[in-house]
C-alpha angles and dihedrals in degrees: 000000000000142000121250140167120234105237102170151339131265123216117201120178091193123039137175117269110278094031096079108125093014117127116232120206133186110236133189114213115228134214127224091283089050091249121139112280122184129340126325114250143181120267130183110239116229093157100058094243125172138210112295095021121136104232141185113232138187128201142204118008093355089059091055091048092052092064131082112258095032124234098036114157101268132129098196138028134185106230102171147013110235116225098181142351118212122182120170120234095250092056091047092052094046090053097041093245121156114266 
């Protein structure tokens, strides 16, 4: 599971079977300081997120299981919209996160 920011939408006139009616969004994975990490990618949206939202994503097999029907051909899925992230100072220090 990882945090990401929704940075755009994806329009596909033809989709794999099982993805009809599913919304596709472009997400930017984030590091511990919520700065961009890695390349943006497409994720199927099962949480009804919107552009600019901070979201929780899963990848690989878990992404396919998050969809209805399960085991559709996806590599990433948005499973939640994040309202807040709270990490205490001791945990930040132990992991080398910025204060």
